[in-house]
All heavy atoms as an XYZ file, in Angstrom:
980
protein
N      27.357    217.969     75.783
C      28.249    218.072     74.664
C      29.316    216.997     74.794
O      29.721    216.632     75.888
C      28.895    219.453     74.652
C      29.656    219.718     73.409
S      29.858    221.496     73.240
C      31.278    221.498     72.232
N      29.786    216.472     73.689
C      30.827    215.449     73.725
C      31.754    215.606     72.533
O      31.405    216.216     71.521
C      30.197    214.054     73.724
O      29.470    213.852     72.534
N      32.946    215.064     72.683
C      33.939    215.048     71.609
C      34.028    213.641     71.057
O      33.987    212.671     71.811
C      35.330    215.441     72.135
C      35.430    216.900     72.495
O      34.679    217.707     71.910
O      36.255    217.244     73.358
N      34.181    213.533     69.756
C      34.368    212.224     69.141
C      35.856    211.910     69.171
O      36.683    212.690     68.702
C      33.849    212.216     67.707
C      33.935    210.870     67.060
C      33.304    210.877     65.695
C      33.349    209.475     65.122
N      32.602    209.385     63.881
N      36.196    210.735     69.746
C      37.576    210.305     69.871
C      37.683    208.899     69.295
O      36.870    208.036     69.606
C      38.028    210.293     71.355
C      39.436    209.774     71.496
C      37.884    211.682     71.958
N      38.671    208.672     68.474
C      38.908    207.347     67.921
C      40.168    206.790     68.564
O      41.209    207.448     68.559
C      39.104    207.424     66.389
O      37.941    208.023     65.817
C      39.303    206.046     65.797
N      40.052    205.579     69.128
C      41.217    204.946     69.743
C      41.376    203.534     69.201
O      40.405    202.915     68.752
C      41.110    204.908     71.285
C      39.864    204.134     71.733
C      41.121    206.290     71.866
C      39.817    203.872     73.212
N      42.595    203.052     69.248
C      42.887    201.684     68.838
C      43.153    200.881     70.105
O      44.053    201.215     70.881
C      44.107    201.661     67.928
C      44.339    200.328     67.271
C      45.419    200.416     66.206
O      45.404    201.372     65.408
O      46.276    199.518     66.199
N      42.351    199.832     70.330
C      42.496    199.007     71.526
C      43.260    197.731     71.198
O      43.061    197.148     70.132
C      41.116    198.613     72.071
C      40.203    199.738     72.527
C      38.840    199.180     72.913
C      40.816    200.482     73.691
N      44.092    197.262     72.119
C      44.702    195.941     71.930
C      43.592    194.887     71.813
O      42.508    195.046     72.392
C      45.518    195.733     73.206
C      45.739    197.116     73.749
C      44.530    197.915     73.341
N      43.862    193.816     71.064
C      42.845    192.795     70.804
C      42.184    192.272     72.076
O      40.965    192.157     72.144
C      43.444    191.614     70.025
C      43.793    191.994     68.596
O      43.247    192.998     68.092
O      44.611    191.281     67.989
N      42.979    191.938     73.087
C      42.431    191.373     74.325
C      41.508    192.369     75.025
O      40.436    192.012     75.495
C      43.557    190.936     75.262
C      43.088    190.427     76.608
C      42.182    189.209     76.539
O      42.173    188.487     75.524
O      41.447    188.981     77.524
N      41.906    193.616     75.083
C      41.077    194.639     75.719
C      39.783    194.843     74.930
O      38.701    194.953     75.509
C      41.847    195.951     75.844
C      41.147    197.087     76.575
C      40.771    196.687     77.987
C      42.050    198.315     76.594
N      39.880    194.849     73.613
C      38.681    194.998     72.777
C      37.742    193.816     72.978
O      36.523    193.993     73.082
C      39.079    195.121     71.314
N      38.298    192.600     73.065
C      37.464    191.412     73.288
C      36.728    191.513     74.622
O      35.529    191.272     74.708
C      38.332    190.145     73.266
C      37.507    188.865     73.424
C      38.352    187.657     73.770
N      39.028    187.764     75.055
C      38.434    187.618     76.246
N      37.146    187.395     76.326
N      39.118    187.723     77.366
N      37.454    191.911     75.674
C      36.829    192.029     76.994
C      35.763    193.123     76.997
O      34.693    192.950     77.567
C      37.889    192.315     78.050
C      38.750    191.093     78.329
C      39.817    191.330     79.354
N      39.251    191.863     80.582
C      39.944    192.591     81.447
N      41.202    192.879     81.220
N      39.374    193.033     82.544
N      36.058    194.240     76.364
C      35.088    195.342     76.311
C      33.823    194.907     75.584
O      32.711    195.182     76.030
C      35.709    196.558     75.632
N      33.982    194.198     74.472
C      32.818    193.718     73.717
C      32.009    192.721     74.535
O      30.770    192.763     74.531
C      33.260    193.081     72.401
C      33.751    194.088     71.391
C      34.297    193.391     70.152
C      34.899    194.404     69.186
N      35.525    193.748     68.035
N      32.692    191.825     75.243
C      31.986    190.828     76.059
C      31.218    191.487     77.191
O      30.063    191.131     77.461
C      32.984    189.810     76.610
N      31.832    192.460     77.836
C      31.151    193.160     78.935
C      29.967    193.963     78.404
O      28.893    193.966     79.002
C      32.139    194.043     79.719
C      33.073    193.142     80.528
C      31.413    195.028     80.618
C      34.213    193.865     81.196
N      30.159    194.611     77.287
C      29.054    195.368     76.685
C      27.903    194.432     76.332
O      26.742    194.722     76.634
C      29.536    196.118     75.453
N      28.211    193.297     75.728
C      27.160    192.350     75.344
C      26.461    191.784     76.573
O      25.231    191.669     76.602
C      27.755    191.225     74.508
N      27.235    191.442     77.599
C      26.650    190.856     78.809
C      25.725    191.834     79.524
O      24.765    191.430     80.174
C      27.753    190.400     79.753
N      26.021    193.110     79.399
C      25.196    194.114     80.070
C      24.223    194.801     79.119
O      23.600    195.796     79.488
C      26.090    195.145     80.761
O      26.938    195.770     79.822
N      24.138    194.258     77.903
C      23.185    194.768     76.895
C      23.388    196.262     76.629
O      22.436    197.034     76.578
C      21.734    194.494     77.312
C      21.485    193.069     77.653
N      21.500    192.061     76.719
C      21.254    192.465     78.844
C      21.269    190.912     77.301
N      21.130    191.115     78.598
N      24.666    196.625     76.489
C      24.998    198.017     76.184
C      25.832    198.068     74.905
O      26.423    197.083     74.500
C      25.815    198.641     77.316
C      25.031    198.790     78.593
C      25.867    199.410     79.676
N      26.946    198.485     80.022
C      27.999    198.794     80.765
N      28.137    200.007     81.236
N      28.927    197.913     81.039
N      25.891    199.246     74.330
C      26.770    199.450     73.190
C      28.211    199.422     73.681
O      28.496    199.802     74.821
C      26.499    200.806     72.530
C      25.127    200.957     71.928
C      24.879    202.327     71.297
N      25.452    203.427     72.075
C      26.159    204.427     71.558
N      26.375    204.512     70.266
N      26.635    205.388     72.329
N      29.119    199.012     72.816
C      30.540    198.982     73.154
C      31.000    200.359     73.624
O      31.714    200.486     74.622
C      31.358    198.528     71.938
C      32.872    198.597     72.084
C      33.359    197.685     73.205
C      33.541    198.256     70.767
N      30.577    201.387     72.930
C      30.983    202.749     73.273
C      30.583    203.109     74.700
O      31.347    203.735     75.431
C      30.373    203.766     72.296
C      30.894    203.640     70.881
C      30.164    202.577     70.038
O      29.318    201.823     70.577
O      30.457    202.500     68.840
N      29.376    202.691     75.092
C      28.903    203.003     76.436
C      29.736    202.289     77.498
O      30.043    202.854     78.554
C      27.427    202.641     76.581
C      26.536    203.484     75.689
O      26.936    204.607     75.330
O      25.435    203.005     75.332
N      30.100    201.030     77.227
C      30.926    200.277     78.173
C      32.306    200.921     78.326
O      32.823    201.071     79.436
C      31.059    198.827     77.728
N      32.906    201.324     77.219
C      34.236    201.945     77.262
C      34.164    203.304     77.972
O      35.038    203.631     78.782
C      34.832    202.076     75.844
C      36.110    202.898     75.863
C      35.099    200.689     75.259
N      33.137    204.079     77.704
C      32.978    205.368     78.388
C      32.853    205.145     79.895
O      33.442    205.889     80.694
C      31.763    206.149     77.829
C      31.381    207.305     78.737
C      32.067    206.651     76.427
N      32.126    204.102     80.295
C      31.991    203.803     81.731
C      33.355    203.467     82.336
O      33.689    203.927     83.428
C      31.027    202.648     81.953
C      30.829    202.334     83.428
C      29.870    201.194     83.661
O      28.948    200.997     82.847
O      30.059    200.499     84.668
N      34.156    202.683     81.636
C      35.510    202.363     82.125
C      36.323    203.631     82.314
O      36.992    203.807     83.331
C      36.236    201.461     81.142
C      35.868    200.021     81.187
C      34.986    199.402     82.024
C      36.396    199.001     80.344
N      34.929    198.072     81.738
C      35.779    197.798     80.717
C      37.311    198.997     79.312
C      36.064    196.594     80.101
C      37.594    197.805     78.686
C      36.987    196.618     79.079
N      36.283    204.502     81.341
C      37.058    205.738     81.418
C      36.543    206.606     82.563
O      37.321    207.183     83.332
C      37.023    206.492     80.070
C      37.770    205.681     79.009
C      37.607    207.898     80.208
C      37.587    206.190     77.590
N      35.229    206.678     82.699
C      34.634    207.454     83.781
C      35.115    206.952     85.144
O      35.455    207.739     86.025
C      33.109    207.357     83.684
C      32.427    208.647     83.982
C      30.914    208.555     83.833
N      30.531    209.393     82.714
C      29.788    209.021     81.702
N      29.305    207.813     81.644
N      29.499    209.853     80.740
N      35.126    205.637     85.307
C      35.593    205.061     86.577
C      37.057    205.408     86.832
O      37.436    205.732     87.953
C      35.451    203.535     86.551
C      34.067    203.062     86.789
C      34.080    201.559     86.936
N      32.799    200.988     86.613
C      32.609    199.735     86.284
N      33.625    198.907     86.213
N      31.402    199.295     86.023
N      37.874    205.287     85.788
C      39.300    205.566     85.946
C      39.526    207.019     86.357
O      40.355    207.303     87.224
C      40.045    205.249     84.657
N      38.796    207.917     85.757
C      38.941    209.341     86.050
C      38.369    209.672     87.430
O      38.873    210.552     88.123
C      38.262    210.190     84.949
C      38.210    211.653     85.321
C      38.990    210.002     83.627
N      37.356    208.934     87.844
C      36.673    209.236     89.099
C      37.422    208.734     90.337
O      37.089    209.119     91.447
C      35.267    208.622     89.085
N      38.440    207.877     90.164
C      39.167    207.389     91.326
C      39.816    208.561     92.041
O      40.468    209.397     91.420
C      40.210    206.355     90.919
C      39.590    205.032     90.541
C      40.617    203.965     90.248
O      41.826    204.192     90.448
O      40.193    202.894     89.800
N      39.646    208.613     93.340
C      40.161    209.767     94.080
C      41.682    209.783     94.162
O      42.332    208.740     94.158
C      39.554    209.579     95.472
C      39.343    208.113     95.595
C      39.011    207.629     94.209
N      42.247    210.982     94.235
C      43.661    211.141     94.508
C      43.806    211.043     96.023
O      43.423    211.970     96.754
C      44.153    212.496     93.991
C      45.621    212.726     94.268
O      46.293    211.801     94.788
O      46.104    213.823     93.958
N      44.307    209.922     96.478
C      44.350    209.621     97.904
C      45.095    210.695     98.694
O      44.729    211.014     99.822
C      44.979    208.226     98.126
C      45.176    207.926     99.592
C      44.113    207.158     97.478
N      46.097    211.291     98.101
C      46.908    212.296     98.802
C      46.100    213.541     99.174
O      46.481    214.277    100.072
C      48.117    212.682     97.964
C      49.103    211.548     97.801
C      50.260    211.954     96.913
C      51.118    210.785     96.568
N      52.144    210.466     97.503
N      44.986    213.768     98.495
C      44.187    214.965     98.765
C      43.021    214.692     99.723
O      42.306    215.623    100.083
C      43.621    215.547     97.460
O      42.699    214.609     96.887
C      44.730    215.879     96.475
N      42.839    213.450    100.124
C      41.696    213.098    100.977
C      41.970    213.412    102.442
O      43.117    213.340    102.896
C      41.384    211.604    100.836
C      40.930    211.136     99.461
C      40.776    209.620     99.438
C      39.626    211.805     99.057
N      40.906    213.716    103.205
C      41.080    213.914    104.649
C      41.434    212.578    105.322
O      41.188    211.501    104.780
C      39.726    214.443    105.119
C      38.759    214.081    104.058
C      39.527    213.932    102.776
N      41.995    212.663    106.513
C      42.450    211.471    107.236
C      41.371    210.400    107.371
O      41.646    209.214    107.152
C      42.951    211.850    108.636
C      44.240    212.649    108.616
O      44.849    212.779    107.531
O      44.633    213.145    109.690
N      40.160    210.793    107.734
C      39.114    209.789    107.948
C      38.779    209.020    106.676
O      38.504    207.818    106.709
C      37.854    210.407    108.574
C      37.198    211.464    107.699
O      37.896    212.130    106.919
O      35.968    211.620    107.813
N      38.847    209.684    105.545
C      38.572    209.029    104.267
C      39.725    208.095    103.884
O      39.499    207.002    103.362
C      38.333    210.065    103.172
C      37.895    209.492    101.853
C      36.531    208.808    101.874
O      35.758    208.991    102.818
O      36.243    208.072    100.914
N      40.946    208.505    104.154
C      42.103    207.638    103.896
C      41.974    206.367    104.730
O      42.156    205.251    104.221
C      43.428    208.372    104.190
C      44.611    207.409    104.157
C      43.638    209.515    103.209
N      41.625    206.511    105.998
C      41.469    205.343    106.869
C      40.314    204.451    106.418
O      40.398    203.222    106.484
C      41.272    205.787    108.322
C      42.501    206.418    108.962
C      42.156    207.005    110.325
C      43.648    205.422    109.060
N      39.249    205.052    105.934
C      38.120    204.265    105.420
C      38.569    203.418    104.231
O      38.234    202.241    104.123
C      36.958    205.175    105.018
C      35.687    204.395    104.620
C      34.635    205.300    104.001
N      35.015    205.815    102.695
C      35.054    205.096    101.565
N      34.748    203.820    101.570
N      35.405    205.658    100.421
N      39.368    204.022    103.354
C      39.868    203.273    102.196
C      40.829    202.161    102.617
O      40.875    201.110    101.976
C      40.545    204.220    101.209
C      39.617    205.141    100.427
C      40.422    206.140     99.606
C      38.683    204.343     99.537
N      41.585    202.394    103.678
C      42.489    201.344    104.179
C      41.718    200.091    104.576
O      42.236    198.977    104.468
C      43.280    201.850    105.393
S      44.578    203.036    105.015
N      40.510    200.269    105.053
C      39.699    199.153    105.539
C      38.622    198.714    104.551
O      37.781    197.878    104.870
C      39.033    199.541    106.866
C      40.053    199.846    107.952
O      41.138    199.232    107.930
O      39.773    200.700    108.809
N      38.648    199.262    103.353
C      37.600    198.997    102.370
C      37.625    197.542    101.894
O      38.677    196.905    101.814
C      37.753    199.937    101.178
N      36.445    197.030    101.591
C      36.282    195.701    101.007
C      35.216    195.809     99.915
O      34.529    196.825     99.814
C      35.825    194.663    102.053
O      34.577    195.091    102.612
C      36.847    194.502    103.168
N      35.081    194.755     99.146
C      33.994    194.718     98.163
C      32.659    194.789     98.884
O      32.532    194.318    100.016
C      34.030    193.406     97.372
C      34.964    193.303     96.185
C      34.887    191.901     95.585
C      34.645    194.328     95.116
N      31.674    195.344     98.226
C      30.322    195.320     98.770
C      29.905    193.863     98.932
O      30.275    193.013     98.107
C      29.350    196.032     97.825
C      29.580    197.526     97.709
C      29.284    198.252     99.005
O      28.365    197.841     99.749
O      29.994    199.224     99.282
N      29.136    193.534     99.972
C      28.766    192.126    100.205
C      28.125    191.444     98.998
O      28.454    190.295     98.687
C      27.798    192.200    101.388
C      28.195    193.448    102.110
C      28.655    194.412    101.047
N      27.234    192.143     98.277
C      26.588    191.502     97.128
C      27.584    191.243     96.002
O      27.505    190.225     95.313
C      25.373    192.310     96.646
C      25.715    193.673     96.118
N      25.878    194.765     96.943
C      25.941    194.113     94.859
C      26.188    195.826     96.211
N      26.245    195.465     94.947
N      28.569    192.151     95.814
C      29.600    191.939     94.801
C      30.508    190.777     95.203
O      30.885    189.955     94.365
C      30.443    193.202     94.592
C      29.697    194.293     93.843
O      28.740    193.973     93.100
O      30.065    195.469     93.999
N      30.862    190.700     96.494
C      31.715    189.616     96.975
C      31.019    188.267     96.800
O      31.632    187.297     96.362
C      32.077    189.831     98.447
C      32.979    188.739     99.007
C      34.308    188.662     98.305
O      35.029    189.643     98.243
N      34.652    187.502     97.768
N      29.737    188.226     97.123
C      28.975    186.988     96.981
C      28.882    186.557     95.514
O      29.091    185.392     95.173
C      27.571    187.179     97.562
C      26.741    185.924     97.577
C      25.389    186.140     98.240
O      25.310    186.928     99.211
O      24.416    185.518     97.786
N      28.614    187.520     94.639
C      28.533    187.218     93.212
C      29.889    186.765     92.676
O      29.977    185.796     91.905
C      28.026    188.434     92.432
C      27.816    188.151     90.959
C      27.296    189.347     90.187
O      27.208    190.472     90.729
O      26.979    189.154     88.997
N      30.960    187.441     93.085
C      32.303    187.071     92.652
C      32.641    185.653     93.109
O      33.131    184.840     92.317
C      33.331    188.064     93.201
C      34.798    187.773     92.908
C      35.067    187.718     91.408
C      35.686    188.814     93.577
N      32.365    185.341     94.353
C      32.638    183.997     94.870
C      31.865    182.944     94.090
O      32.415    181.890     93.742
C      32.276    183.914     96.360
O      33.101    184.769     97.112
N      30.600    183.223     93.804
C      29.784    182.280     93.039
C      30.316    182.076     91.629
O      30.383    180.934     91.137
N      30.694    183.159     90.971
C      31.224    183.044     89.608
C      32.562    182.310     89.587
O      32.818    181.503     88.680
C      31.365    184.428     88.973
C      30.058    185.092     88.552
C      30.289    186.561     88.216
C      29.440    184.360     87.373
N      33.400    182.555     90.576
C      34.678    181.840     90.640
C      34.452    180.348     90.848
O      35.107    179.520     90.204
C      35.557    182.410     91.759
C      36.179    183.770     91.477
C      36.811    184.345     92.742
C      37.211    183.676     90.363
N      33.509    180.001     91.716
C      33.194    178.586     91.940
C      32.638    177.955     90.668
O      33.049    176.858     90.275
C      32.200    178.451     93.097
N      31.713    178.654     90.022
C      31.141    178.134     88.780
C      32.213    177.982     87.715
O      32.209    177.008     86.953
C      30.036    179.061     88.255
C      28.781    179.020     89.112
O      28.674    178.128     89.984
O      27.917    179.899     88.915
N      33.125    178.920     87.654
C      34.194    178.877     86.665
C      35.062    177.644     86.863
O      35.430    176.970     85.898
C      35.041    180.148     86.762
O      36.126    180.099     85.874
N      35.378    177.337     88.109
C      36.202    176.165     88.416
C      35.454    174.867     88.133
O      36.022    173.920     87.613
C      36.636    176.185     89.879
C      37.770    177.115     90.179
C      38.295    176.914     91.597
N      37.248    177.056     92.605
C      36.921    178.182     93.217
N      37.555    179.302     92.913
N      35.979    178.219     94.123
N      34.186    174.817     88.510
C      33.431    173.570     88.452
C      32.775    173.317     87.099
O      32.800    172.208     86.592
C      32.367    173.562     89.552
C      32.965    173.578     90.946
C      31.931    173.833     92.028
O      30.720    173.748     91.746
O      32.354    174.118     93.161
N      32.157    174.334     86.535
C      31.340    174.141     85.344
C      31.836    174.901     84.120
O      31.444    174.592     83.006
C      29.897    174.613     85.627
C      29.235    174.113     86.906
C      27.978    174.899     87.193
C      28.946    172.633     86.787
N      32.638    175.907     84.344
C      32.970    176.823     83.260
C      31.879    177.885     83.181
O      30.805    177.726     83.753
N      32.157    178.953     82.483
C      31.207    180.055     82.374
C      30.875    180.321     80.918
O      31.727    180.165     80.047
C      31.786    181.329     82.988
C      32.062    181.301     84.490
C      32.828    182.557     84.907
C      30.767    181.184     85.273
N      29.634    180.733     80.678
C      29.272    181.175     79.334
C      29.887    182.565     79.131
O      30.424    183.154     80.072
C      27.750    181.170     79.151
C      27.019    182.136     80.081
O      27.666    182.996     80.721
O      25.783    182.043     80.149
N      29.850    183.094     77.919
C      30.480    184.406     77.671
C      29.961    185.522     78.584
O      30.740    186.361     79.042
C      30.156    184.687     76.203
C      30.027    183.331     75.592
C      29.392    182.481     76.668
N      28.677    185.526     78.860
C      28.132    186.571     79.733
C      28.658    186.416     81.157
O      29.011    187.399     81.812
C      26.602    186.537     79.721
N      28.718    185.178     81.636
C      29.253    184.929     82.975
C      30.722    185.293     83.066
O      31.168    185.867     84.059
N      31.478    184.952     82.020
C      32.899    185.289     82.001
C      33.095    186.798     81.964
O      33.971    187.337     82.643
C      33.603    184.645     80.803
C      35.100    184.844     80.797
C      35.795    184.242     82.008
O      35.595    183.071     82.307
N      36.590    185.038     82.704
N      32.257    187.490     81.211
C      32.352    188.951     81.146
C      32.054    189.564     82.506
O      32.744    190.496     82.940
C      31.399    189.506     80.088
N      31.049    189.032     83.196
C      30.715    189.554     84.519
C      31.838    189.257     85.509
O      32.187    190.109     86.340
C      29.385    188.974     85.005
C      28.952    189.482     86.344
C      28.715    190.985     86.351
N      28.289    191.423     87.673
C      28.559    192.597     88.199
N      29.196    193.510     87.508
N      28.153    192.893     89.405
N      32.417    188.050     85.418
C      33.553    187.710     86.274
C      34.713    188.666     86.010
O      35.336    189.168     86.947
C      33.990    186.257     86.037
C      35.228    185.794     86.814
C      35.034    185.926     88.319
C      35.577    184.360     86.430
N      34.995    188.939     84.754
C      36.060    189.881     84.402
C      35.786    191.260     84.987
O      36.692    191.922     85.503
C      36.211    189.993     82.880
C      36.777    188.732     82.241
O      37.305    187.859     82.965
O      36.675    188.617     81.004
N      34.534    191.675     84.919
C      34.160    192.998     85.438
C      34.346    193.056     86.957
O      34.897    194.022     87.487
C      32.703    193.285     85.064
C      32.243    194.676     85.369
C      30.816    194.936     84.896
O      30.305    194.207     84.025
O      30.216    195.882     85.412
N      33.911    192.003     87.656
C      34.056    191.980     89.112
C      35.520    191.869     89.530
O      35.940    192.488     90.514
C      33.238    190.834     89.717
C      31.737    191.062     89.723
C      30.997    189.770     90.083
C      31.349    192.183     90.684
N      36.299    191.099     88.776
C      37.728    191.003     89.083
C      38.418    192.354     88.871
O      39.293    192.734     89.643
C      38.394    189.917     88.232
C      38.042    188.504     88.662
S      38.490    188.114     90.372
C      40.254    188.291     90.329
N      38.010    193.079     87.846
C      38.565    194.411     87.616
C      38.199    195.343     88.770
O      39.039    196.124     89.242
C      38.074    194.972     86.281
N      36.961    195.257     89.239
C      36.526    196.058     90.382
C      37.351    195.710     91.618
O      37.809    196.591     92.351
C      35.032    195.816     90.645
C      34.404    196.512     91.831
C      34.396    198.018     91.619
C      32.987    195.999     92.045
N      37.559    194.416     91.834
C      38.353    193.947     92.961
C      39.790    194.468     92.874
O      40.345    194.978     93.848
C      38.330    192.414     92.982
C      39.159    191.802     94.067
C      38.757    191.842     95.399
C      40.352    191.160     93.762
C      39.526    191.270     96.402
C      41.122    190.576     94.759
C      40.703    190.638     96.073
O      41.467    190.078     97.053
N      40.396    194.354     91.692
C      41.776    194.834     91.507
C      41.874    196.336     91.728
O      42.812    196.823     92.368
C      42.291    194.454     90.119
C      42.666    192.992     89.999
C      43.364    192.707     88.680
N      42.504    192.865     87.527
C      41.742    191.909     87.015
N      41.731    190.722     87.564
N      41.000    192.140     85.964
N      40.902    197.090     91.197
C      40.921    198.546     91.406
C      40.835    198.866     92.894
O      41.507    199.765     93.391
C      39.765    199.220     90.662
C      40.031    199.486     89.215
C      39.010    200.410     88.580
N      37.623    200.053     88.811
C      36.929    199.164     88.103
N      37.499    198.538     87.109
N      35.677    198.914     88.365
N      39.990    198.120     93.596
C      39.859    198.317     95.037
C      41.160    198.042     95.774
O      41.536    198.779     96.690
N      41.854    196.979     95.371
C      43.133    196.663     96.012
C      44.175    197.744     95.758
O      44.932    198.107     96.661
C      43.658    195.317     95.511
C      42.981    194.075     96.066
C      43.627    192.824     95.473
C      43.042    194.038     97.581
N      44.214    198.255     94.538
C      45.173    199.319     94.218
C      44.855    200.569     95.032
O      45.748    201.192     95.618
C      45.177    199.625     92.706
C      45.947    200.891     92.393
C      45.744    198.435     91.932
N      43.589    200.930     95.105
C      43.178    202.100     95.876
C      43.495    201.895     97.360
O      43.982    202.804     98.044
C      41.687    202.373     95.663
C      41.133    203.683     96.162
C      41.901    204.873     95.598
C      39.657    203.792     95.795
N      43.250    200.689     97.850
C      43.541    200.367     99.244
C      45.047    200.473     99.516
O      45.458    201.018    100.535
C      43.043    198.957     99.541
C      43.107    198.551    100.978
C      42.425    197.198    101.154
C      42.250    196.874    102.609
N      41.342    195.748    102.812
N      45.857    199.987     98.603
C      47.317    200.078     98.763
C      47.770    201.535     98.781
O      48.637    201.913     99.590
C      48.012    199.311     97.644
N      47.198    202.340     97.905
C      47.548    203.774     97.892
C      47.129    204.443     99.199
O      47.844    205.301     99.733
C      46.886    204.470     96.711
C      47.490    204.086     95.390
C      46.812    204.802     94.246
N      47.352    204.349     92.985
C      46.669    204.280     91.855
N      45.411    204.682     91.817
N      47.235    203.841     90.761
N      45.968    204.051     99.708
C      45.495    204.615    100.975
C      46.420    204.204    102.118
O      46.741    205.027    102.991
C      44.062    204.157    101.249
N      46.845    202.944    102.127
C      47.775    202.491    103.158
C      49.088    203.265    103.087
O      49.638    203.681    104.117
C      48.032    200.984    103.026
C      47.139    200.212    103.937
C      45.916    199.703    103.651
C      47.400    199.903    105.305
N      45.401    199.094    104.752
C      46.288    199.192    105.784
C      48.460    200.152    106.154
C      46.218    198.728    107.090
C      48.392    199.684    107.458
C      47.275    198.987    107.914
N      49.588    203.458    101.889
C      50.835    204.212    101.727
C      50.668    205.623    102.299
O      51.537    206.125    103.028
C      51.222    204.273    100.250
C      52.500    205.033     99.996
C      52.849    205.091     98.518
O      51.939    205.163     97.668
O      54.050    205.066     98.228
N      49.549    206.254    101.983
C      49.294    207.613    102.472
C      49.078    207.620    103.983
O      49.559    208.523    104.688
C      48.087    208.220    101.749
C      47.817    209.671    102.089
C      48.953    210.623    101.709
O      49.783    210.295    100.835
O      49.015    211.714    102.317
N      48.371    206.627    104.506
C      48.132    206.557    105.950
C      49.453    206.398    106.712
O      49.648    207.021    107.758
C      47.189    205.397    106.267
N      50.351    205.586    106.198
C      51.659    205.416    106.832
C      52.456    206.715    106.749
O      53.068    207.150    107.736
C      52.428    204.230    106.197
C      53.879    204.200    106.648
C      51.724    202.915    106.526
N      52.414    207.364    105.586
C      53.129    208.634    105.410
C      52.636    209.678    106.404
O      53.428    210.425    106.970
C      52.946    209.153    103.966
O      53.505    208.198    103.070
C      53.608    210.497    103.764
N      51.320    209.709    106.631
C      50.744    210.692    107.560
C      50.867    210.273    109.025
O      50.495    211.031    109.918
C      49.256    210.898    107.250
C      48.993    211.556    105.924
C      47.512    211.769    105.730
N      47.177    212.148    104.369
C      45.948    212.454    103.973
N      44.935    212.446    104.822
N      45.725    212.781    102.701
N      51.322    209.056    109.266
C      51.422    208.573    110.639
C      50.098    208.082    111.201
O      49.954    207.928    112.414
N      49.121    207.827    110.340
C      47.811    207.342    110.781
C      47.829    205.837    111.057
O      47.038    205.342    111.861
C      46.746    207.630    109.711
C      46.587    209.091    109.294
C      45.653    209.205    108.106
C      46.090    209.915    110.475
N      48.683    205.131    110.345
C      48.840    203.684    110.502
C      50.322    203.375    110.423
O      51.083    204.077    109.751
C      48.117    202.917    109.388
C      46.611    203.018    109.401
C      46.007    201.757    110.012
N      44.598    201.901    110.295
C      43.615    201.378    109.569
N      43.883    200.704    108.486
N      42.372    201.521    109.943
N      50.712    202.306    111.096
C      52.087    201.831    110.978
C      52.050    200.448    110.356
O      51.212    199.624    110.723
C      52.784    201.776    112.348
O      52.026    200.948    113.210
C      52.918    203.167    112.943
N      52.932    200.175    109.424
C      52.894    198.885    108.748
C      53.125    197.704    109.683
O      52.547    196.652    109.504
C      54.005    198.959    107.714
C      54.596    200.303    107.793
C      53.963    201.044    108.918
N      53.917    197.898    110.732
C      54.242    196.766    111.596
C      53.097    196.359    112.513
O      52.765    195.189    112.611
C      55.485    197.074    112.430
O      55.254    198.233    113.217
N      52.419    197.298    113.169
C      51.390    196.891    114.125
C      49.984    196.896    113.545
O      49.062    196.452    114.192
C      51.455    197.709    115.418
C      51.152    199.182    115.198
O      50.781    199.592    114.113
N      51.346    199.982    116.242
N      49.781    197.380    112.317
C      48.458    197.344    111.694
C      48.437    196.431    110.480
O      47.478    196.408    109.735
C      48.014    198.748    111.256
C      47.465    199.560    112.409
O      47.255    198.983    113.488
O      47.241    200.765    112.220
N      49.484    195.631    110.287
C      49.575    194.795    109.090
C      48.404    193.829    108.959
O      47.982    193.505    107.864
C      50.895    194.032    109.073
N      47.855    193.383    110.100
C      46.717    192.456    110.019
C      45.474    193.112    109.468
O      44.584    192.437    108.981
C      46.424    191.838    111.391
C      46.098    192.889    112.447
O      46.634    194.011    112.389
O      45.309    192.576    113.344
N      45.401    194.433    109.433
C      44.255    195.134    108.853
C      44.357    195.250    107.345
O      43.403    195.587    106.684
C      44.108    196.546    109.449
C      43.763    196.533    110.902
N      42.487    196.299    111.333
C      44.524    196.705    111.992
C      42.470    196.352    112.666
N      43.705    196.589    113.085
N      45.536    195.002    106.800
C      45.762    195.190    105.357
C      45.176    194.067    104.520
O      44.985    194.219    103.342
C      47.266    195.303    105.075
N      44.911    192.944    105.104
C      44.416    191.800    104.315
C      42.991    191.953    103.875
O      42.225    192.686    104.330
C      44.568    190.518    105.122
């Protein structure tokens, strides 16, 4: 079962959503639902057990995503990207940013719980 919801998106967000949907051969609605699903699915770090908080502190992009991101960034600098490539780059950059935000929240929680100290574990934050 689903509810029909109508929303007004800022032009830039609508453009990015359309590009990502087109690049992945999906309907715009499906791409937006996936974004919302991801946003809702992000864990509340404060409720996680210690081992999971520490895992998030050390999290990185999956190797295949990192490799693809590096390749797209290089192509973007050297050759430019077609709309599909730019949409994929935008998607990977969004994934990267979400990961950094989640990692920062995990670090904040780890410090609060005394699992990590900012001064002697700072080299792990990069």
